[in-house]
N, C-alpha and C positions, 0 to 999 in steps of 0.2 A: 504494500500500500504506500502510495506517495505521501511523504510528509510535507505538510503545508506550513511555511514559516508564519509565525504570528506577528512578525515585525511590520509588514505592510499594513496589517489591520491596526496595529498600535499607531502607526503614522496617520492613517485615515482618521482614527478616533481623536488624535491630537489636533488635527486640522479641523475636524468637525466641531470639536469643542471650542476652538478658536473662532470658527465661523459663527457659532451660536452666541459668542460673546461680542461679535462685531457690533459696533454701535453702542454697546454697553460700556460703562466705565471700568477700567482695569481695577484690580484689587488694591493696587497702590498707585500713587501718582507718578512714580518714576522708579526706574531700575538701572543701577550702575554696576558695571562689570569690570573687574580687575583680574588679570591672570596672564597666562602664557599662550602657547600655540593651541592648547586644548580649547580655547575660546576666542582667540584672535580672529577678528572678522574683517581685517583689511588694514589695520594700523601699520603693518610692515610693508605694504605694497610699494611705497615710494621712498623707502630708505635703502641704504647700501647694505643689504643683508642677504645671506644665503638661506635664511629661514623665511621663505616666502612661499605662498601657495596661490598666487593669482594667475594660474594657468591650468588648462585641462591636463589630466582628468579630474583635478580638484573641482568640486562643485558640479559634478556630472548630474547629480540628482537635486541640485538646488535651483529654485526658480530663476535666480540671477546669474547662474553659471559660476565661473571661477571668480569669487569675490575676495579671496584671501583666507577663506576658511580652510583649515587643515582637515577636511572631511569630504566625503562624497556629497554630503547634504548638510543637515542641521548640526550645530554644535549643542552641547549641553545648555549653554546660555540661551540659545534660540528656543530650545524646547521649554525651558523655564519661562521665558518671556511669553510664550503662547499660553502656558498654563496659568500665568498671572493675569491673562486677559488682554494683553497688548495686541492691537490690530497688526502692527508692523514689527519687524525684528529691530532690536536695539542697534542703532547705527554705530560705526566706529567713530572715535573721537576725532581722528584725522578727517577734516573736511566737514565736521558736524556743524549745523546751523545753530543759531541762538535758540530758535524755537525747539529744536531737537533736544537741547540741554534740559528743557523743562520736563521731558519724559524720560531722560536718562540716556547715557552714551556708554560705549564700550572702550575701555582704556587698554585692553590686553595687548600684549606684544609677544610674538613667537621668540623663543630663546631667552626670555626674561627670567630673572630670578630675584630672590630676596637679597642676595649679595650682588653688588654692582658689577663685579667682574664676570659673573656667571654668563656663559654663552658667548663670550667675546671672540672665541675662535670662529664663530659664524658671522661676524661682522656687527653692524649696528643693531641695537635692540633697545627697547624702552623698559629699563629695569623697573621693579616695583617702586623704588624711590622716585624715579622719573614719572611713572604713572601717577603717583601722588601729587607731584608738582603740577601735572596737567589737570588733575582734579581740583587742586587749589585754585588754578586759573579759571576753571569752569565755575567754581563756587563764587568767585569774584564777579563773573558775568551774571550769574543768577541773582546775586545781591542787587546788581544794577537793573536787571530785567524786572525783578519782583518789587523793587522800590525800597529795599532795606534789609538789614541783617536779620531782623526778627522774622520777617516773612520768608526769607530763604531758609532760616533755621527750622521754622515750622514745617515747611515743605519737605526738606531733607529728612527730618525726623520720621516722616511717614514712608519714606522710600525703602526699597529693598536694595541691599548691596551684597554682591557675592565676590569673594576673593579666593582665588585658587593659585597659590604660589608654592614653590618648593621642589617640583619635579626636576627642573633644570639645575637646581642647586646640587642635585645628586647626579643626574645623567650627564649634564654639561658642566660639571665642576668636580665634585668629590670623587666620582668614579671615572674620571678622565685624567689620570696622573701625568700623562705626557704633556698636558697643557696647564694643569693646576697643581699647586703644592699642598692643597688642603688635606688630602688623605695622609700626607706625611707629617702634617702639623697637628692633626687632631685624630683621636679615636672616634669611631661612630657616635659614641655617647657625647663626647666633647663637641663634636660638630653639630649635633642636634641642639645642644645648649647654646652654641654660638648663633645658630640660625634662629632659634626661638627668641633669643634676646633682641636680635635686630628686628625680627618680625613683630614683636610686642611693641617696639617703638613706632614702627610703621603703622600698625593697626591703631595705635593710640592717636597718631596724626589724623587718620581717617575719622576717628571719633571726634577729635578736636575741631574738625571741619564739618561737623553736622551729622555724620553717619550714626545711626542708632540701631537700626535693624540690619545686622551684619551676619551673613552666613559664610563661614570659613570652610572651604572645601579641603579635606585632607588629601595628601598625596596618594595616588593609586598604586597598584602593584606594578611599578615600573620594572621590577625584575622579571616580569612575565611578558614584557613587550617583545615583539618579533625580532627587533634588533638585538636585544640582549640574548634571546634564545639562540639566534643564529650565530652569535659570536662566542657565547660562554656556556651554553647548555650542552651536555654530553650527548643527549638524544634529541635535541631540538624541541623538547616538550616540557621538561622539568624547569620550573622557574629558578631564578638565581637568588638563593636564600640570603646571601650576604648583602645584597642590595635591598631586598624586601625587609630584612631585619633592621637595617639602618633607617628605612622609611618608617617602620612602625615606631621606632624610638622618637622620631620627629612628630608623628601623628599623636602619640600619647601626650606630648608636651603641648600640642595645639589644643587638645581637650582641656588640659589644665589652664591654658591661657583663657579660653572661653569662660571657664568657671570664675577665674580671677576677675576678668572684665565685668562680668555680670554682677559680681559681688561688690566691686569697688567703684565702678564708673556710674554716676547717676544717670538713670534712664537708659542704660545700655541693655540691648536685647541681642546678644551674640548667640549664635548656634553653630554647631559643627556638623558638617555633612561627611559621613563616613564612606568616601569614595573607595577606599581600600576594601572595606567589607562588602560594599555593593558589587564591586568587580569580582571579589572572591566568590560570592554566592552565585553570580552569573557563570563563572568559570566552573564551579562545582556542578551545576546542572544546566549546561549550555543547550541541550536539546529542548528542555522545557521553555527556554527563551527563544526558540527558533533558530539557534546558532549551530552551525556544523563545523566551523573552523575557528579555533581560538589561538593558534600558535603561528599563523602566517598572516601577512598583510594582503589585502585584496590586490594591491599593486604588485605583489610578488617580490619577496625578499628571500633570496636563497642563502644557504649556509656559507657559501663561498664568495658572495659579493658584498660590497660595502654600501649598497643603495639604501638610503634611509628615508627618502621621500619619493613620491611618484615622479618619474621622469616626464618631461613635457610631452603631452599628447600620447602617452603610453596607454595602451588598451587595458583597462582594469578587468577584474573578474566580472562575469555576468551576474552571478548570484551573490551580490555584495550584501544583501539583507541577511545572509547566513554567516557573515564574517563578523568577528568581534573587532578586528583591527582593519583599518583602511590602508595604512601604510606601516612602516616599521615601528612607529611610535603612537600613532593617533587612532582613536576608535572610529568605527563607522558611524553613520547617522543612526543605524539601528541601536548600537550600544549607547550612543549619546542620549537617545530618547529614553532608553531604560533608566539610565542614571538620572536624567532630568525628572522623570516621573517619580522616582523613589526619593529624590531630594525634595520634591514638592509635596508628595504624599507618601510617607514612609510605609514600606511594605513590612519591614521588620523593626522592632524597637531599636535594634543596633544600627539602623540606617542613619539616624540623626541623634544629636544630643545638644540641648534638651528637646527641641521642637523641630518640625519640618517647616518648609517654606510656606505652605498654605496656612499653618498656624501663625507663623511669624508675621505674615501679611495682615492678620486680623488683630494682632496685639497693639 
């Protein structure tokens, strides 16, 4: 009997839900996105970087084609924006209009990290610190548009902010000893401490500039990415535990940071999205999620080649809804929709801490 993937159905349901909300007010007045290539939707298109995705086959399933999204279609942020009731996808900060600032923009940049040097071997990128500088400039514009700091603060306090940083601080820093000294300077525990200390300062800056409803996305199972499997796995299937172990150390500290902020910062409503656990559960039961391939990218990454992104105009696999990964690092639209839905409405108690995005929007 032929197995039917549930992913096209999920996508249709997501789009139908959005269509049903068309004309209605979104659940929050604005949504701001910070992160790396997992949610970059075009901010890297016009900078001198090798971390760009503004060419086919990227965007093969996206209505606007190759926009700069590192996916065949939707990113997790796109899925979340639809679930929050926005008619349009949140635009990239690069080139955003003043009017678009009112409903939120995306500051994410491929190869970006918590540490400023992270990803530098790939060329220019907008680090998290630089994304925050762009956000501060946007807040100043909002103050001008809305007629004062109080009005801007009131609006921003109702908005959703998602922040997903840290993946590159491991893949394009700590576990790249040929380019970076950090693995010789710090043990994994020490590095997690160094990262979280800087992350805490950065997230506090976000809070100081009006953010109150903040969802911090944990780092996923980067030791299970096709690139790491191709290079370091003995059988091409078994995940790289030394990488995943280091990531878990960082994620535990992020949960502690969320607790600390909620306890100490007046009005703070921080929550943690357990991307690591969500991916783990998907990989544990891929067939139940309509997925047939979890260890290779749809663009095809072999054990003996160094390809990490889709080559321009490369023909991708036809059954991409059955793939967990689109290229060597980035999930398919199918996987992004799964993660977005579980971030918005937790399927397991472990998916979020303390609340999911649908609850955060109502607080």
